[in-house]
C-alpha positions as a LaTeX table, in Angstrom:
\begin{tabular}{lrrr}
\hline
Residue & $x$ (\AA) & $y$ (\AA) & $z$ (\AA) \\
\hline
Met1 & $-1.42$ & 30.03 & 6.02 \\
Gln2 & 0.88 & 32.31 & 7.48 \\
Ala3 & 4.69 & 31.96 & 7.24 \\
Leu4 & 6.36 & 33.05 & 10.38 \\
Ala5 & 9.84 & 33.99 & 10.78 \\
Ser6 & 11.87 & 31.72 & 11.98 \\
Pro7 & 14.40 & 31.89 & 14.86 \\
Pro8 & 17.76 & 33.00 & 13.99 \\
Ser9 & 19.74 & 29.86 & 14.35 \\
Ser10 & 16.85 & 27.68 & 12.83 \\
Ala11 & 18.49 & 25.66 & 10.04 \\
Ile12 & 16.43 & 22.91 & 10.58 \\
Thr13 & 17.24 & 21.28 & 7.24 \\
Thr14 & 19.75 & 19.77 & 8.22 \\
Arg15 & 18.47 & 18.19 & 11.23 \\
Lys16 & 16.77 & 15.29 & 12.44 \\
Leu17 & 13.94 & 15.63 & 15.03 \\
Thr18 & 11.98 & 13.13 & 16.65 \\
Ser19 & 8.68 & 13.23 & 18.75 \\
Ile20 & 8.38 & 9.98 & 21.01 \\
Gly21 & 10.85 & 8.60 & 18.59 \\
His22 & 8.95 & 9.34 & 15.67 \\
Glu23 & 10.95 & 11.17 & 12.97 \\
Leu24 & 8.68 & 14.85 & 12.73 \\
Glu25 & 8.39 & 16.05 & 9.15 \\
Leu26 & 10.10 & 19.15 & 8.70 \\
Asp27 & 8.82 & 20.91 & 5.34 \\
Glu28 & 6.95 & 23.47 & 5.52 \\
Asn29 & 2.99 & 22.02 & 5.70 \\
Ser30 & 4.09 & 20.17 & 8.77 \\
Phe31 & 6.58 & 22.00 & 10.66 \\
Gly32 & 6.71 & 25.81 & 11.78 \\
Trp33 & 7.35 & 28.51 & 14.44 \\
Leu34 & 4.99 & 29.92 & 17.21 \\
Glu35 & 3.67 & 32.78 & 16.54 \\
Asp36 & 5.21 & 35.85 & 18.55 \\
Ser37 & 2.70 & 38.25 & 20.47 \\
Ser38 & 4.94 & 40.16 & 22.19 \\
Ser39 & 4.31 & 43.18 & 20.79 \\
Ile40 & 0.11 & 43.12 & 21.91 \\
Arg41 & 0.73 & 42.26 & 25.39 \\
Gly42 & $-0.85$ & 44.97 & 27.01 \\
Asp43 & $-3.83$ & 44.76 & 24.59 \\
Ala44 & $-5.73$ & 42.09 & 26.45 \\
Ala45 & $-8.72$ & 42.08 & 23.56 \\
Ala46 & $-6.25$ & 41.32 & 21.12 \\
Leu47 & $-4.68$ & 38.78 & 23.18 \\
Gln48 & $-7.97$ & 37.06 & 23.89 \\
Gln49 & $-7.99$ & 37.28 & 19.62 \\
Arg50 & $-5.26$ & 35.59 & 18.99 \\
Met51 & $-5.78$ & 33.13 & 21.48 \\
Asp52 & $-9.06$ & 31.97 & 19.95 \\
Glu53 & $-7.33$ & 31.94 & 16.60 \\
Asn54 & $-4.27$ & 30.27 & 17.57 \\
Gly55 & $-5.17$ & 28.34 & 20.43 \\
Tyr56 & $-2.19$ & 29.31 & 22.31 \\
Leu57 & $-0.24$ & 32.91 & 23.00 \\
Tyr58 & 3.86 & 33.10 & 22.94 \\
Ile59 & 5.47 & 36.14 & 24.22 \\
Lys60 & 9.29 & 36.23 & 23.74 \\
Gly61 & 11.26 & 38.12 & 26.82 \\
Phe62 & 8.06 & 38.05 & 28.93 \\
Phe63 & 10.18 & 38.03 & 32.34 \\
Asn64 & 13.51 & 39.60 & 32.71 \\
Arg65 & 16.31 & 36.83 & 31.86 \\
Asp66 & 17.90 & 37.26 & 35.48 \\
Ile67 & 15.10 & 36.36 & 37.56 \\
Ile68 & 14.59 & 32.89 & 35.18 \\
Leu69 & 18.10 & 31.95 & 35.51 \\
Glu70 & 18.15 & 32.77 & 39.28 \\
Ala71 & 15.52 & 29.86 & 39.57 \\
Arg72 & 17.48 & 27.73 & 37.35 \\
Gln73 & 20.73 & 28.62 & 39.39 \\
Val74 & 18.35 & 26.96 & 42.71 \\
Leu75 & 16.80 & 24.23 & 40.91 \\
Leu76 & 19.78 & 22.94 & 39.77 \\
Ala77 & 21.80 & 22.85 & 43.01 \\
Thr78 & 18.62 & 21.85 & 44.76 \\
Leu79 & 18.55 & 18.59 & 41.96 \\
Glu80 & 22.23 & 18.03 & 42.55 \\
Lys81 & 21.61 & 16.63 & 45.89 \\
Asp82 & 20.32 & 13.43 & 43.32 \\
Gly83 & 23.54 & 12.77 & 41.93 \\
Ile84 & 22.31 & 13.12 & 38.29 \\
Phe85 & 24.45 & 15.63 & 37.27 \\
Glu86 & 28.24 & 14.69 & 34.96 \\
Pro87 & 30.71 & 15.51 & 37.50 \\
Gly88 & 33.17 & 17.97 & 36.83 \\
Glu89 & 30.72 & 19.71 & 34.46 \\
Pro90 & 29.80 & 23.23 & 35.36 \\
Leu91 & 26.26 & 22.76 & 37.43 \\
Ile92 & 24.63 & 25.81 & 35.45 \\
Asp93 & 25.13 & 24.09 & 32.21 \\
Gly94 & 22.92 & 20.74 & 33.94 \\
Ile95 & 24.95 & 18.15 & 32.00 \\
Leu96 & 23.03 & 14.92 & 33.12 \\
Lys97 & 24.91 & 11.62 & 33.68 \\
Gln98 & 24.60 & 9.22 & 31.04 \\
Gly99 & 21.27 & 7.17 & 31.12 \\
Val100 & 19.71 & 9.64 & 33.58 \\
Asn101 & 16.17 & 11.01 & 32.18 \\
Pro102 & 14.31 & 12.24 & 35.56 \\
Gln103 & 11.22 & 13.92 & 33.59 \\
Phe104 & 9.37 & 14.97 & 36.43 \\
Asn105 & 10.52 & 16.10 & 40.03 \\
Thr106 & 7.80 & 16.19 & 42.71 \\
Thr107 & 9.66 & 17.53 & 45.28 \\
Ala108 & 12.47 & 19.81 & 44.03 \\
Trp109 & 10.01 & 22.82 & 43.48 \\
Arg110 & 8.49 & 23.44 & 46.83 \\
Asp111 & 9.68 & 26.22 & 49.49 \\
Gln112 & 11.70 & 27.88 & 46.70 \\
Pro113 & 11.32 & 31.77 & 46.70 \\
Ser114 & 13.40 & 32.37 & 43.33 \\
Leu115 & 10.47 & 29.75 & 41.56 \\
Asn116 & 7.58 & 31.33 & 43.34 \\
Arg117 & 8.98 & 34.75 & 42.25 \\
Val118 & 8.48 & 33.57 & 38.44 \\
Val119 & 5.31 & 31.39 & 38.71 \\
Phe120 & 3.19 & 33.79 & 41.03 \\
Gly121 & 5.04 & 37.09 & 40.80 \\
Pro122 & 3.71 & 40.41 & 39.32 \\
Glu123 & 4.11 & 39.57 & 35.60 \\
Val124 & 2.14 & 36.53 & 35.57 \\
His125 & $-0.08$ & 37.90 & 38.37 \\
Asp126 & $-0.82$ & 41.31 & 35.88 \\
Phe127 & $-0.64$ & 39.35 & 32.74 \\
Tyr128 & $-3.85$ & 37.00 & 33.65 \\
Ser129 & $-5.78$ & 39.21 & 35.53 \\
Arg130 & $-5.74$ & 41.76 & 32.71 \\
Phe131 & $-6.28$ & 38.87 & 29.88 \\
Leu132 & $-9.17$ & 37.16 & 31.92 \\
Gly133 & $-10.59$ & 40.36 & 32.92 \\
Gly134 & $-10.99$ & 40.18 & 36.83 \\
Thr135 & $-9.11$ & 38.72 & 39.74 \\
Ile136 & $-7.43$ & 35.78 & 39.44 \\
Arg137 & $-5.83$ & 32.42 & 41.21 \\
His138 & $-3.38$ & 30.06 & 40.45 \\
Phe139 & $-2.97$ & 25.98 & 40.87 \\
Asp140 & $-0.68$ & 25.64 & 44.32 \\
Tyr141 & 0.93 & 23.02 & 42.91 \\
Ile142 & 3.71 & 23.54 & 40.15 \\
Trp143 & 4.64 & 20.74 & 37.55 \\
Leu144 & 8.16 & 20.94 & 37.15 \\
Arg145 & 9.95 & 19.44 & 34.20 \\
Thr146 & 13.56 & 17.51 & 34.45 \\
Met147 & 13.81 & 16.29 & 30.72 \\
Gly148 & 16.73 & 14.77 & 29.67 \\
Cys149 & 17.97 & 12.55 & 26.48 \\
Gly150 & 15.27 & 10.65 & 25.53 \\
His151 & 11.59 & 10.59 & 24.79 \\
Gly152 & 9.79 & 13.87 & 25.41 \\
Thr153 & 6.05 & 14.15 & 26.20 \\
Pro154 & 3.31 & 12.40 & 24.14 \\
Pro155 & 0.64 & 14.69 & 22.76 \\
His156 & $-2.27$ & 15.40 & 24.78 \\
Cys157 & $-4.72$ & 18.24 & 26.07 \\
Asp158 & $-4.55$ & 19.22 & 29.90 \\
Ile159 & $-8.20$ & 19.44 & 30.54 \\
Val160 & $-7.83$ & 15.15 & 30.80 \\
Tyr161 & $-5.48$ & 16.14 & 34.33 \\
Met162 & $-7.40$ & 19.19 & 35.63 \\
Gly163 & $-11.34$ & 19.28 & 34.52 \\
Arg164 & $-13.56$ & 19.20 & 37.78 \\
Gly165 & $-13.32$ & 22.98 & 37.85 \\
Thr166 & $-13.48$ & 25.96 & 35.56 \\
His167 & $-12.32$ & 24.50 & 31.84 \\
Arg168 & $-11.64$ & 28.55 & 31.20 \\
Leu169 & $-8.36$ & 27.26 & 32.53 \\
Tyr170 & $-5.21$ & 28.05 & 31.08 \\
Thr171 & $-1.31$ & 26.27 & 31.34 \\
Ala172 & 1.74 & 28.67 & 31.34 \\
Trp173 & 4.85 & 27.04 & 30.21 \\
Ile174 & 8.32 & 28.32 & 30.81 \\
Pro175 & 11.71 & 27.22 & 30.06 \\
Tyr176 & 14.47 & 27.86 & 33.06 \\
Gly177 & 17.46 & 28.25 & 30.23 \\
Glu178 & 18.27 & 27.92 & 26.46 \\
Val179 & 15.72 & 25.12 & 24.90 \\
Pro180 & 17.49 & 24.58 & 21.13 \\
Leu181 & 15.43 & 22.07 & 18.89 \\
Glu182 & 17.87 & 19.74 & 19.93 \\
Val183 & 16.93 & 19.72 & 23.48 \\
Gly184 & 13.25 & 19.24 & 23.23 \\
Gly185 & 11.24 & 22.11 & 23.68 \\
Leu186 & 7.17 & 22.16 & 23.70 \\
Met187 & 5.29 & 21.79 & 20.32 \\
Ile188 & 1.97 & 22.86 & 19.94 \\
Leu189 & $-0.48$ & 21.12 & 16.91 \\
Glu190 & $-1.62$ & 24.24 & 15.14 \\
Lys191 & $-5.23$ & 25.21 & 15.59 \\
Ser192 & $-5.94$ & 21.86 & 17.14 \\
His193 & $-8.16$ & 23.63 & 19.54 \\
Leu194 & $-10.70$ & 24.38 & 16.60 \\
Gln195 & $-11.34$ & 20.77 & 16.09 \\
Ala196 & $-12.16$ & 19.68 & 19.95 \\
Glu197 & $-15.37$ & 17.93 & 18.52 \\
Arg198 & $-13.23$ & 15.31 & 16.64 \\
Ile199 & $-11.60$ & 14.38 & 20.59 \\
Arg200 & $-14.71$ & 15.20 & 22.50 \\
His201 & $-14.78$ & 11.92 & 24.05 \\
Tyr202 & $-11.09$ & 12.19 & 25.24 \\
Leu203 & $-11.85$ & 16.04 & 26.39 \\
Glu204 & $-14.70$ & 14.60 & 28.45 \\
Ser205 & $-12.27$ & 12.15 & 30.27 \\
Asp206 & $-10.74$ & 12.12 & 33.50 \\
Val207 & $-7.54$ & 10.35 & 34.43 \\
Asp208 & $-8.09$ & 9.78 & 37.76 \\
Thr209 & $-11.66$ & 7.95 & 37.30 \\
Thr210 & $-12.65$ & 4.46 & 38.36 \\
Cys211 & $-15.08$ & 2.33 & 36.02 \\
Thr212 & $-17.20$ & 1.20 & 38.68 \\
Asn213 & $-18.84$ & $-0.98$ & 36.36 \\
Ile214 & $-15.93$ & $-2.15$ & 34.66 \\
Pro215 & $-13.13$ & $-3.72$ & 37.31 \\
Gly216 & $-9.39$ & $-2.97$ & 35.97 \\
His217 & $-10.67$ & 0.02 & 33.96 \\
Asp218 & $-9.59$ & 2.92 & 35.40 \\
Gly219 & $-9.56$ & 6.80 & 33.43 \\
Trp220 & $-8.04$ & 7.55 & 29.87 \\
Lys221 & $-6.73$ & 3.95 & 28.14 \\
Lys222 & $-3.57$ & 5.85 & 27.42 \\
Gly223 & $-2.87$ & 7.55 & 30.67 \\
Gly224 & $-4.15$ & 10.86 & 29.28 \\
Ala225 & $-2.11$ & 11.11 & 26.02 \\
Leu226 & $-4.12$ & 11.16 & 22.63 \\
Thr227 & $-1.34$ & 8.79 & 20.84 \\
Asn228 & 2.41 & 8.20 & 21.33 \\
Asn229 & 2.39 & 8.88 & 17.43 \\
Pro230 & 2.72 & 12.79 & 16.42 \\
Val231 & 3.46 & 12.05 & 13.30 \\
Ser232 & 0.39 & 10.66 & 12.40 \\
Leu233 & $-1.33$ & 12.58 & 14.64 \\
Arg234 & $-0.61$ & 15.49 & 12.64 \\
Lys235 & $-1.28$ & 13.77 & 9.52 \\
Lys236 & $-4.79$ & 13.34 & 11.06 \\
Phe237 & $-5.75$ & 16.55 & 12.19 \\
Gly238 & $-3.55$ & 18.44 & 9.59 \\
Gly239 & $-1.76$ & 22.19 & 10.41 \\
Arg240 & 1.73 & 22.21 & 11.71 \\
Trp241 & 3.57 & 21.12 & 14.84 \\
Leu242 & 4.79 & 24.75 & 15.90 \\
Thr243 & 7.35 & 25.19 & 18.25 \\
Ser244 & 10.31 & 27.95 & 19.27 \\
Glu245 & 14.39 & 28.11 & 20.08 \\
Phe246 & 12.72 & 29.15 & 23.77 \\
Gln247 & 14.98 & 31.54 & 25.71 \\
Pro248 & 15.25 & 32.41 & 28.98 \\
Gly249 & 12.05 & 34.81 & 30.23 \\
Asp250 & 9.92 & 33.19 & 27.33 \\
Leu251 & 6.20 & 32.67 & 28.04 \\
Leu252 & 3.98 & 30.23 & 26.19 \\
Thr253 & 0.33 & 29.60 & 27.45 \\
Phe254 & $-2.20$ & 28.20 & 25.78 \\
Arg255 & $-6.06$ & 26.27 & 26.36 \\
Met256 & $-7.11$ & 23.34 & 27.78 \\
Asp257 & $-8.07$ & 21.55 & 24.53 \\
Thr258 & $-5.03$ & 22.30 & 22.76 \\
Ile259 & $-3.19$ & 19.58 & 21.50 \\
His260 & 0.46 & 19.96 & 22.70 \\
Gly261 & 3.63 & 17.82 & 23.22 \\
Ser262 & 7.29 & 18.13 & 23.08 \\
Ile263 & 10.57 & 17.30 & 21.00 \\
Asp264 & 12.61 & 14.60 & 22.25 \\
Asn265 & 16.14 & 15.78 & 24.05 \\
Thr266 & 18.67 & 13.90 & 21.57 \\
Thr267 & 21.40 & 15.44 & 24.14 \\
Gln268 & 22.71 & 15.40 & 28.21 \\
Arg269 & 21.73 & 18.67 & 29.00 \\
Ile270 & 18.28 & 18.68 & 31.01 \\
Arg271 & 15.68 & 20.64 & 30.02 \\
Leu272 & 14.08 & 22.42 & 33.09 \\
Ser273 & 10.81 & 23.89 & 32.63 \\
Thr274 & 7.58 & 24.26 & 34.82 \\
Asp275 & 3.66 & 24.27 & 34.01 \\
Thr276 & 1.83 & 26.13 & 36.08 \\
Arg277 & $-2.09$ & 27.33 & 35.70 \\
Tyr278 & $-4.20$ & 30.02 & 36.07 \\
Gln279 & $-8.28$ & 30.97 & 35.98 \\
Arg280 & $-10.53$ & 33.72 & 37.40 \\
Ser281 & $-10.98$ & 33.45 & 41.13 \\
Asp282 & $-14.79$ & 33.59 & 40.93 \\
Glu283 & $-15.11$ & 30.21 & 39.77 \\
Pro284 & $-14.85$ & 26.45 & 40.53 \\
Val285 & $-11.76$ & 25.05 & 40.90 \\
Asp286 & $-10.27$ & 21.30 & 40.66 \\
Glu287 & $-9.45$ & 20.02 & 44.44 \\
Arg288 & $-6.57$ & 18.02 & 43.26 \\
Trp289 & $-4.44$ & 20.79 & 42.99 \\
Val290 & $-4.80$ & 23.60 & 45.67 \\
Gly291 & $-4.04$ & 24.02 & 49.02 \\
Glu292 & $-0.39$ & 23.25 & 51.32 \\
Asn293 & $-0.37$ & 20.02 & 50.05 \\
Pro294 & $-2.68$ & 19.14 & 47.13 \\
Ile295 & $-3.37$ & 15.66 & 46.78 \\
Gly296 & $-2.46$ & 15.74 & 42.67 \\
His297 & $-3.34$ & 12.44 & 41.18 \\
Gly298 & $-3.62$ & 9.13 & 42.74 \\
Pro299 & $-5.80$ & 7.04 & 44.87 \\
Asp300 & $-7.39$ & 9.81 & 46.84 \\
Ala301 & $-8.27$ & 11.65 & 43.69 \\
Lys302 & $-10.18$ & 8.42 & 42.38 \\
Ile303 & $-14.23$ & 9.08 & 41.62 \\
Gly304 & $-16.21$ & 6.57 & 40.60 \\
Arg305 & $-18.44$ & 6.70 & 37.17 \\
Ile306 & $-20.43$ & 4.50 & 34.84 \\
Cys307 & $-18.51$ & 3.79 & 31.82 \\
\hline
\end{tabular}
């Protein structure tokens, strides 16, 4: 198992990190750092090989820092209208009021040119076009996460939320601001994509299904999560939870069957990030997430099946 260089500020032995309230084990066999692929950014074959090996690609400094911070400023100004930030604090710091943890925002991402410049701009378009070897398309829906102090996201795979089109679909996770460990960045379970057969039943599920033969039984029983205990999951699968102290401009992209979650945010500082999805344009697309007003999850997305 390759030992990866840790970020300069990562003296984790003195820290306590939790995920979904469970204290993470921080020894070298349980916790580690994402491998930086910025040196092979322009080599499609090398990127595909590393994606096959790791289940993710982490590219530091993928974007110009300024366009990320511009999008952050605009998003914070939009969110400020909801009165969620601590009065008297600089808006750019994103200090939330005590007890406020909005987690998701389903409207603030709409009609935001500075945000679209990031997630649908030339850097992303060119990268995925080379990586996928053809013309690409993106989901029109943008998942905007506005995570405050409290529990983060439980371990899951994205396929259960968006698996009605091609499965050769990739998530781009982009932070809008610095994300030290205590602010709760995304973490990936090392080489979990290579153990997909162990969770085949889960990977074949769809959170928007209704069991026509079992009244009241819908989708995956945990709402898309594999578990609410990242510690026991890691022990079951082996490997390490991998993360980084993310910076504005970083890009993390991964497969639909890669298990991931997030560290809990133990500060009052908001963690702003987006999830967007990319695929080849000649492959089928999940209809829930495209169009001027994507239907997303909910009653309009339900399909019936025999369970």
